[in-house]
Legacy VTK file of the C-alpha trace (Angstrom):
# vtk DataFile Version 3.0
C-alpha trace
ASCII
DATASET POLYDATA
POINTS 165 float
-0.051 0.014 -0.044
2.827 2.467 0.902
4.689 1.676 -2.319
1.369 2.547 -4.315
1.259 5.861 -2.430
4.872 6.620 -3.224
4.382 5.643 -7.010
1.201 7.891 -7.167
2.959 10.682 -5.562
5.976 10.384 -8.050
3.500 10.594 -10.827
1.406 13.463 -9.500
4.018 15.925 -8.160
5.476 16.645 -11.624
2.045 17.544 -12.860
1.114 19.707 -9.721
4.551 21.472 -10.233
3.867 22.220 -13.946
0.157 23.361 -12.955
1.707 25.814 -10.307
4.251 27.235 -12.621
1.905 27.766 -15.229
-0.744 29.551 -12.859
2.157 31.631 -11.750
2.931 32.610 -15.222
-0.680 33.682 -15.803
-0.868 35.784 -12.769
1.685 38.482 -13.570
1.626 42.139 -13.259
1.934 43.616 -16.759
5.226 45.513 -17.545
6.051 48.331 -19.854
5.598 47.242 -23.471
3.556 44.242 -22.672
-0.178 43.866 -23.650
-2.665 43.595 -20.886
-5.045 40.688 -20.082
-8.705 41.849 -20.619
-10.706 42.987 -17.689
-14.592 42.489 -17.663
-16.296 43.911 -14.607
-19.530 45.544 -13.624
-20.125 49.242 -13.786
-22.450 51.123 -11.434
-25.551 49.851 -13.322
-24.222 46.236 -13.264
-23.272 45.960 -16.809
-20.140 44.300 -17.458
-17.615 46.575 -19.299
-14.518 45.093 -20.963
-11.364 46.880 -20.883
-10.809 45.861 -24.558
-13.778 47.735 -25.570
-11.595 50.902 -25.204
-9.141 49.686 -27.739
-8.398 52.549 -30.151
-8.267 54.983 -27.359
-5.488 55.994 -24.953
-6.443 54.450 -21.603
-5.435 55.355 -17.881
-6.165 52.080 -16.005
-6.519 53.085 -12.418
-6.755 50.564 -9.380
-8.245 52.533 -6.495
-10.802 52.429 -3.560
-13.040 54.787 -1.683
-11.122 54.068 1.622
-7.753 54.681 0.158
-6.495 58.256 1.097
-3.841 58.533 -1.644
-6.183 57.251 -4.263
-8.845 60.025 -3.272
-6.099 62.592 -3.137
-4.978 61.673 -6.723
-8.368 62.192 -8.205
-8.289 65.865 -8.791
-5.041 65.520 -10.921
-6.613 62.771 -12.797
-9.674 64.570 -13.505
-7.669 67.519 -14.792
-5.913 65.211 -17.202
-9.210 63.662 -18.123
-10.901 66.932 -18.994
-7.950 68.206 -20.847
-7.820 64.986 -23.141
-11.083 63.040 -23.077
-12.141 64.789 -26.465
-9.007 63.735 -28.027
-9.350 60.086 -27.279
-8.473 59.547 -23.790
-10.372 57.332 -21.411
-10.023 56.247 -17.713
-11.109 52.762 -16.647
-11.216 52.815 -12.962
-11.180 49.485 -11.044
-12.411 49.965 -7.596
-11.234 47.302 -5.013
-14.140 48.252 -2.691
-16.208 45.557 -1.232
-19.203 47.704 -0.497
-20.936 49.193 -3.598
-22.376 51.899 -1.415
-18.941 53.417 -0.469
-17.876 52.999 -4.163
-20.823 54.880 -5.494
-20.613 57.524 -2.860
-16.812 58.247 -3.632
-17.663 58.337 -7.373
-20.404 61.013 -6.661
-18.155 62.950 -4.155
-15.291 63.037 -6.769
-17.578 64.019 -9.400
-15.706 61.610 -11.927
-17.419 60.802 -15.139
-15.092 58.164 -16.703
-15.633 54.301 -16.909
-16.081 52.931 -13.288
-16.148 49.207 -12.636
-15.632 47.392 -9.281
-13.776 44.286 -8.423
-15.445 43.544 -5.176
-14.012 40.026 -4.973
-10.429 41.307 -5.801
-10.185 38.486 -8.687
-8.778 40.967 -11.211
-6.444 42.532 -8.568
-5.150 39.102 -7.705
-4.703 38.229 -11.182
-2.641 41.464 -11.895
-1.006 41.024 -8.618
-1.900 44.364 -7.363
0.041 44.838 -4.211
-0.971 48.535 -3.336
-3.142 51.282 -4.421
-3.343 53.787 -6.168
-1.775 51.637 -9.072
-2.097 53.262 -12.537
-1.160 52.000 -15.998
-1.095 54.166 -19.241
-2.092 52.066 -22.047
-1.632 52.971 -25.878
-4.226 52.658 -28.430
-3.439 49.069 -28.941
-3.715 48.197 -25.161
-0.092 47.988 -24.503
1.545 49.443 -21.361
3.373 52.568 -21.856
4.049 53.470 -18.126
3.213 52.342 -14.647
2.336 54.838 -11.870
3.675 57.806 -13.670
3.478 61.190 -11.637
0.933 63.748 -12.875
3.529 65.684 -15.013
4.887 62.558 -16.622
1.424 61.053 -17.230
0.305 64.125 -18.907
3.156 64.441 -21.284
2.958 60.673 -22.159
-0.742 61.047 -22.978
-0.204 64.157 -25.125
2.538 62.248 -27.042
0.318 59.303 -27.577
-2.665 61.260 -28.758
-0.524 63.429 -31.304
LINES 1 166
165 0 1 2 3 4 5 6 7 8 9 10 11 12 13 14 15 16 17 18 19 20 21 22 23 24 25 26 27 28 29 30 31 32 33 34 35 36 37 38 39 40 41 42 43 44 45 46 47 48 49 50 51 52 53 54 55 56 57 58 59 60 61 62 63 64 65 66 67 68 69 70 71 72 73 74 75 76 77 78 79 80 81 82 83 84 85 86 87 88 89 90 91 92 93 94 95 96 97 98 99 100 101 102 103 104 105 106 107 108 109 110 111 112 113 114 115 116 117 118 119 120 121 122 123 124 125 126 127 128 129 130 131 132 133 134 135 136 137 138 139 140 141 142 143 144 145 146 147 148 149 150 151 152 153 154 155 156 157 158 159 160 161 162 163 164
């Protein structure tokens, strides 16, 4: 009986190791120059919005939450950038990591942001992307490739202007 167990484990362990390695490869934070995996999350009305539906636009992908002080303090700068470039082809896809929809909706209303808001209440996307902290912001070109990660306000504005011209 023991020999059968050892034999079975010798056959199963390589399969488990390969599975773990492949799952680890799938769950990686995108890097500059890489394309991003699609995201499909519900908006405030419950309709699922795909990140890929914004292809052809320059996109600021912003991971945030209503309870995150730095996230909320960054909203006025992001709003200014959005207002400046939205008519030229910029979109913001804001992924909230809130677990309470009422807190998320309240923050959107208080901040008066009008871009695409979606919620990742179970943090499935955040886990897939290996989001370790927020705010966490990606700038995507019109093809969905990462141009920069967590650029400051001035750098983000310059990069967007360059991508839209």
